[in-house]
C-alpha positions in Angstrom: -10.1 35.8 -70.5 -12.1 35.4 -67.5 -13.2 32.1 -66.3 -16.5 31.7 -64.1 -15.6 30.1 -60.7 -18.2 27.6 -59.7 -20.2 28.0 -56.8 -18.9 26.6 -53.8 -22.4 25.5 -52.6 -22.8 23.8 -55.7 -19.7 22.5 -56.6 -19.2 18.7 -56.9 -15.9 17.4 -58.0 -15.8 14.9 -60.9 -15.7 11.3 -59.1 -15.3 8.4 -60.9 -17.3 5.5 -58.7 -15.7 2.9 -60.5 -12.0 3.8 -59.7 -12.7 4.7 -56.4 -14.3 1.2 -55.7 -11.1 -0.1 -57.3 -9.1 1.4 -54.7 -10.6 0.1 -51.4 -12.1 -3.1 -52.8 -8.7 -5.0 -52.7 -8.2 -3.8 -48.9 -11.7 -4.6 -47.7 -11.1 -8.1 -49.4 -7.6 -8.6 -47.6 -9.5 -7.6 -44.5 -12.2 -10.1 -44.9 -9.7 -12.5 -45.6 -7.4 -12.0 -42.7 -10.8 -12.2 -40.2 -11.8 -15.3 -41.8 -8.2 -17.0 -41.4 -8.1 -16.2 -37.9 -11.6 -17.5 -37.3 -10.8 -20.8 -39.3 -7.1 -21.3 -38.3 -6.3 -19.5 -35.2 -4.8 -21.8 -32.6 -6.9 -22.9 -29.7 -5.2 -23.2 -26.5 -7.5 -25.3 -23.9 -7.4 -24.2 -20.2 -8.3 -26.3 -17.2 -9.1 -24.6 -13.8 -8.9 -26.5 -10.4 -10.5 -24.8 -7.9 -14.0 -23.1 -8.3 -14.5 -20.6 -5.5 -14.4 -16.8 -5.5 -11.2 -16.7 -7.3 -12.0 -19.5 -9.6 -15.4 -17.7 -10.6 -13.5 -14.7 -11.1 -11.1 -16.4 -13.5 -13.9 -17.9 -15.4 -15.7 -14.5 -15.9 -12.8 -13.0 -17.5 -12.1 -16.0 -19.6 -15.6 -16.4 -20.8 -17.0 -12.6 -20.8 -13.8 -11.2 -22.0 -12.3 -14.0 -24.6 -11.9 -11.4 -27.3 -9.8 -9.2 -25.2 -7.5 -12.2 -24.4 -7.4 -13.6 -28.0 -6.4 -10.3 -29.0 -3.5 -10.4 -26.7 -2.3 -13.6 -27.6 -3.4 -14.1 -30.7 -5.0 -17.2 -30.2 -8.4 -18.6 -29.0 -8.3 -19.4 -25.3 -10.9 -21.9 -24.3 -11.7 -22.7 -20.3 -12.4 -26.3 -21.2 -12.2 -28.0 -17.7 -13.2 -26.6 -14.2 -12.7 -29.3 -11.6 -14.1 -28.8 -7.9 -15.3 -31.1 -5.5 -18.6 -29.1 -5.5 -20.3 -29.1 -8.8 -23.8 -28.6 -7.6 -23.7 -25.3 -5.9 -24.5 -22.3 -8.3 -22.0 -19.7 -8.9 -22.3 -16.2 -10.1 -21.6 -17.0 -13.5 -23.2 -19.5 -16.5 -21.1 -22.1 -17.7 -21.3 -23.9 -20.9 -22.5 -27.6 -20.7 -19.9 -30.2 -19.6 -17.3 -27.5 -18.3 -17.6 -28.1 -14.7 -16.5 -31.7 -13.4 -15.2 -33.5 -10.9 -13.5 -36.2 -13.0 -9.7 -35.2 -12.4 -8.2 -37.9 -14.4 -9.8 -36.7 -17.5 -7.9 -33.4 -17.1 -4.3 -35.0 -16.2 -4.7 -37.4 -19.3 -6.1 -34.8 -22.0 -3.4 -33.7 -24.5 -5.2 -30.9 -25.6 -5.4 -29.1 -22.4 -2.1 -27.0 -22.1 -2.1 -25.0 -18.9 -3.4 -25.7 -15.6 -4.7 -23.3 -13.2 -4.3 -24.3 -9.2 -6.6 -22.4 -7.1 -7.3 -25.2 -4.7 -5.1 -23.4 -1.9 -3.3 -25.1 0.8 -0.7 -27.7 0.3 -2.5 -30.8 -0.3 -3.8 -31.9 -2.7 -2.7 -28.5 -4.4 1.0 -29.9 -4.5 -0.1 -33.4 -5.8 -1.9 -31.8 -8.5 0.6 -29.2 -9.8 3.0 -32.2 -9.8 0.8 -34.1 -12.1 0.2 -31.4 -14.3 3.7 -30.8 -14.9 4.3 -34.7 -15.5 1.7 -34.7 -18.2 3.5 -31.5 -20.0 1.1 -28.7 -18.9 2.2 -25.2 -17.7 1.2 -24.2 -14.4 -0.5 -21.1 -13.2 -1.2 -20.7 -9.3 -2.0 -18.2 -6.6 -1.1 -20.6 -4.0 1.6 -18.6 -1.8 1.7 -21.1 0.8 2.4 -23.9 -1.9 5.1 -21.7 -3.5 6.9 -21.0 0.0 6.5 -24.2 1.2 7.4 -26.5 -1.6 9.3 -24.3 -4.3 12.4 -26.2 -4.5 10.5 -29.5 -5.2 7.8 -27.9 -7.8 10.5 -26.0 -9.7 12.9 -28.7 -10.1 9.7 -30.9 -11.4 8.8 -27.7 -14.0 12.7 -27.8 -15.1 12.5 -31.7 -15.5 9.6 -31.9 -17.6 10.5 -28.7 -19.6 7.1 -26.9 -18.1 6.8 -23.6 -16.4 5.1 -22.2 -13.1 3.8 -18.9 -13.0 2.7 -17.3 -9.5 2.1 -13.5 -10.1 -0.9 -13.4 -7.9 0.6 -15.5 -5.0 1.7 -12.0 -3.8 -0.1 -8.9 -3.6 -3.3 -9.7 -5.7 -3.6 -7.5 -8.6 -0.3 -5.7 -7.8 2.3 -6.8 -10.5 5.2 -6.7 -8.1 6.6 -9.9 -9.1 6.8 -9.1 -12.7 8.4 -5.7 -11.8 11.3 -7.9 -9.8 11.5 -10.4 -12.4 11.8 -8.2 -15.7 11.6 -4.1 -15.1 14.0 -3.9 -12.0 16.3 -6.8 -13.3 19.2 -3.9 -14.1 19.4 -3.1 -10.2 21.0 -4.7 -7.1 17.9 -4.3 -4.6 18.7 -2.8 -1.2 15.5 -3.3 0.3 12.0 -4.2 0.0 9.1 -2.8 2.7 5.8 -4.2 2.1 2.4 -4.4 3.6 1.3 -7.6 2.2 -1.5 -8.9 4.4 -4.7 -6.8 3.4 -6.7 -8.5 6.4 -4.3 -7.4 9.0 -4.0 -3.9 7.7 -7.5 -3.7 7.8 -7.7 -4.4 11.2 -5.0 -1.8 12.4 -6.9 0.7 10.1 -10.1 -0.1 12.0 -8.1 0.2 15.5 -6.3 3.4 14.4 -9.3 5.4 15.3 -9.5 4.7 18.7 -13.2 3.2 18.8 -12.7 -0.3 17.5 -10.9 -3.0 19.6 -8.7 -5.8 18.0 -11.7 -8.3 18.6 -14.4 -5.8 16.8 -12.1 -5.3 14.0 -11.5 -8.9 13.5 -15.0 -9.2 13.6 -15.6 -6.6 10.9 -13.1 -8.3 8.8 -14.8 -11.6 8.6 -18.2 -10.2 8.0 -17.0 -8.4 4.9 -15.1 -11.6 3.7 -11.3 -10.3 4.3 -10.6 -12.8 7.1 -11.4 -16.5 7.2 -13.4 -18.0 9.9 -9.9 -18.2 11.6 -8.0 -15.7 10.9 -4.5 -17.0 12.6 -2.1 -17.0 9.7 -3.1 -13.5 8.8 -2.9 -11.9 11.9 -0.2 -13.7 13.5 2.1 -13.0 10.6 2.2 -16.4 8.9 0.7 -15.2 5.5 3.1 -12.1 5.2 6.1 -14.4 5.8 5.4 -16.6 3.0 5.0 -13.7 0.8 8.0 -12.4 2.0 10.3 -15.3 1.7 8.9 -15.1 -2.4 9.6 -11.7 -2.6 13.1 -12.5 -1.2 13.7 -15.4 -3.8 13.0 -13.0 -6.6 14.6 -9.5 -5.4 17.7 -11.2 -3.7 18.2 -14.6 -4.8 17.6 -15.9 -1.4 16.6 -19.3 -0.6 15.2 -19.5 2.9 12.6 -21.7 4.7 9.6 -19.3 5.7 9.4 -20.8 9.1 12.8 -19.5 9.9 11.8 -15.9 9.3 11.1 -14.0 12.6 7.5 -13.0 12.7 5.2 -11.2 15.2 1.6 -10.5 14.7 -1.0 -7.9 15.7 -2.6 -9.5 18.6 -0.7 -7.9 21.3 -1.6 -4.5 19.8 -4.0 -2.2 21.8 -5.8 0.6 20.7 -3.8 2.8 23.3 -0.9 1.7 20.9 -2.1 3.8 18.0 -2.7 6.8 20.2 0.9 6.8 21.5 2.4 6.2 18.2 0.6 9.2 16.9 1.9 11.5 19.4 5.2 10.3 18.2 4.5 11.0 14.8 4.1 7.6 13.3 1.2 5.0 12.2 1.4 1.2 12.9 1.4 -1.0 10.1 2.6 -4.8 9.9 5.5 -4.9 7.6 7.4 -7.5 5.8 10.9 -6.3 5.6 14.0 -7.5 3.5 17.2 -5.4 3.6 20.6 -6.1 2.2 23.8 -5.2 4.7 27.4 -6.2 4.4 26.5 -9.2 6.6 23.6 -10.7 4.5 19.8 -10.3 4.2 18.0 -9.4 7.0 14.1 -10.8 7.0 11.2 -10.3 9.4 8.0 -9.5 9.7 6.3 -7.5 12.8 4.0 -4.5 13.6 5.9 -1.4 13.0 6.0 2.4 13.6 6.3 3.9 10.3 6.5 7.7 10.0 3.2 9.3 9.3 4.6 11.1 5.7 6.2 7.8 4.5 3.9 6.5 1.8 3.4 2.9 3.4 1.5 4.9 6.4 -1.2 5.9 4.4 -2.2 2.7 2.8 -5.4 1.8 4.6 -7.9 -1.1 4.6 -7.5 -3.8 2.8 -4.9 -2.5 0.2 -1.3 -3.8 -0.1 2.0 -1.8 -1.0 5.4 -2.5 -1.8 8.2 0.3 -1.6 11.3 -1.0 -3.4 15.0 0.6 -3.5 17.5 -0.3 -6.0 21.1 1.0 -6.5 20.0 2.3 -9.9 16.3 3.0 -9.9 16.1 4.4 -6.4 12.9 4.1 -4.7 9.7 3.0 -6.2 6.3 2.6 -4.9 3.4 -0.1 -5.7 -0.1 0.1 -4.2 -3.5 -1.5 -5.0 -5.8 -4.2 -3.8 -4.0 -7.4 -2.9 -6.8 -9.6 -2.7 -10.6 -9.8 -3.8 -12.2 -11.6 -6.9 -11.2 -9.6 -10.1 -7.9 -8.2 -8.9 -6.4 -11.5 -8.3 -8.2 -13.0 -11.2 -6.4 -10.4 -13.3 -3.2 -11.4 -12.0 -3.7 -15.2 -13.0 -5.0 -14.5 -16.5 -2.3 -12.3 -17.0 0.1 -15.1 -16.0 -2.0 -17.4 -18.6 -1.3 -14.5 -21.6 2.3 -14.4 -20.6 2.6 -18.3 -20.6 0.8 -18.8 -23.9 2.9 -15.7 -25.5 6.3 -17.9 -24.0 7.4 -14.6 -22.1 6.9 -17.1 -18.6 9.3 -19.6 -20.2 12.0 -16.8 -21.0 12.1 -15.7 -17.4 11.2 -19.1 -15.7 14.5 -20.0 -17.5 16.8 -16.8 -16.8 15.5 -16.6 -13.3 16.4 -20.1 -12.5 14.3 -19.8 -9.3 14.1 -22.1 -6.4 17.2 -24.0 -7.3 19.3 -25.3 -4.9 22.3 -25.5 -7.0 22.0 -21.6 -7.5 24.3 -19.5 -5.2 22.1 -18.0 -2.5 22.4 -14.5 -0.5 23.6 -15.2 3.0 20.6 -14.7 5.5 21.6 -12.6 8.5 21.0 -14.1 12.1 18.1 -12.4 13.9 19.8 -11.9 16.6 22.5 -9.6 14.8 19.5 -7.3 13.7 20.0 -3.7 14.3 17.2 -1.1 14.9 14.9 1.1 16.9 11.8 -0.1 19.0 8.4 1.1 20.8 8.2 -0.5 24.2 5.3 -0.1 26.3 4.9 -1.1 29.9 2.4 -0.9 32.9 4.7 0.0 35.5 4.3 0.7 39.3 3.7 4.2 40.2 6.4 4.9 42.6 9.9 6.8 42.8 12.8 4.8 41.1 11.0 2.8 38.7 12.2 4.7 35.9 16.0 4.8 37.1 15.5 0.6 37.4 14.2 0.2 34.1 16.9 2.6 32.5 19.7 0.6 34.2 18.3 -2.6 32.9 18.5 -1.2 29.2 21.9 0.7 29.7 23.2 -3.0 30.7 22.3 -4.1 27.4 24.0 -1.2 25.8 20.3 0.4 25.0 19.9 4.1 24.9 16.4 5.9 25.4 15.3 8.0 22.6 12.2 9.2 24.1 9.9 8.9 26.9 6.2 9.2 27.7 4.3 8.8 30.6 0.3 8.5 30.9 -2.0 7.4 33.6 -3.7 3.9 33.3 -6.5 3.6 30.9 -8.6 1.8 34.3 -9.1 5.5 36.4 -9.5 3.6 39.3 -6.1 2.3 39.4 -4.2 5.1 41.1 -0.9 2.8 41.8 0.3 2.3 38.1 1.4 4.2 35.2 1.7 3.6 31.3 5.2 4.1 30.1 6.2 4.6 26.5 10.0 4.5 25.5 11.5 4.6 21.9 15.0 3.1 21.8 18.2 4.2 19.8 19.4 1.5 17.3 20.3 -1.5 19.5 21.1 -4.8 18.6 17.8 -7.3 18.6 19.7 -9.9 20.9 20.3 -7.5 23.3 17.0 -6.1 23.1 15.2 -9.3 23.6 17.6 -10.1 26.5 16.7 -6.6 28.3 12.8 -7.0 27.7 13.4 -10.6 29.4 14.9 -8.9 32.4 12.4 -5.8 32.5 9.3 -8.5 32.7 10.9 -9.8 35.8 10.9 -6.7 37.7 8.3 -6.0 40.5 7.8 -2.8 39.4 6.9 -3.9 35.9 3.5 -5.4 35.7 2.5 -8.2 33.0 4.5 -8.3 29.4 6.3 -5.6 27.5 4.8 -4.9 24.3 7.6 -4.0 21.8 7.0 -2.9 18.1 9.7 -2.0 15.4 10.5 1.6 14.8 11.1 2.1 11.1 14.6 3.6 10.3 
């Protein structure tokens, strides 16, 4: 018997609303109960911040404006309960709840509800004292202070172990780039062979501006200061100190190297002139301030210096205030990290990431297993600087007369240094018709021999002034 099919437009299935409600009402009830439970019973973690400058303001912005994001990541309510700064009157670019900003440090140290202290004062003192007091009072520490870690790492980490606390410091090197996390966790299956890094954004910005040939070193420094990349006194950036301190931290994590940063050879960018970029380009290179850690059978080679980097190397393309780190491991091969190495929110991002890891207990695990800055822990041998081997770029101002090249090559030959290439140019001063600019690159040579040869070359009457020497990356 034919049955009439329902019209598709008019068809309405028989739905029992009561049955449908019975299906989803229990789920809705469970959801509401879960939300209410979290709101009422979610543990509150109180944090104190020391230092309310540019980076401190960025941290406060993330913790206040994105509290839900942090709570979701940790499963707990995170409250920035205190911000301590000697200046509590200047308005910042954020509105704070009443009573958060204070200058009473003792109230923070002695408050048992504050579990984590973030140190963003910078420098060595009173930052060192504050960190020690936080640890003594049972609080974990997060810091972005690379100078403090490089100078007092042994003391601070010993204190943290003594009091059963942790120190997290991702933001101390390369700002928002998670390089320390990668070395501490993801790359632990490797024996690292080398780290080559651009870790100082200020110097990289200055070199990038000079590379075009129209900006002098002095003008590039002024531009960096106007943009907030360089301090009023940019010495630690341009003389390599900042990069060396960061390099020793990378070496500690990557190679178990316990080395005083003051002992690491460093050369700044002050002696580089615009013409060096032109000559480097002729040779197929760009100039970067590189921090290098390289493993060999004789030990670990560490140094910071302006370096000619092949134009097709990813490090050569890193411009302006960006940082980059190239790591080579025996299993993973070559990996490359790049990003903003400074700035309010990139650095604050790394700091809040450390806060989250500390709350979740991840910091405690890596802190215990890595056992960093422990004088009782075996450390890799550090290679003597005189025993480094590498290629070099040498720029001379010489007297333009026959026999000069023979004289220079004779000095180099006496120290076992062979010449790879030579370029001769007229001097920049067109009225000087008695001088010439000579650029040499060498084959690999022992560092101690090269330095002795340069010293002798500068004594020749045919060589005017100092010899400019830059490393050439192999």
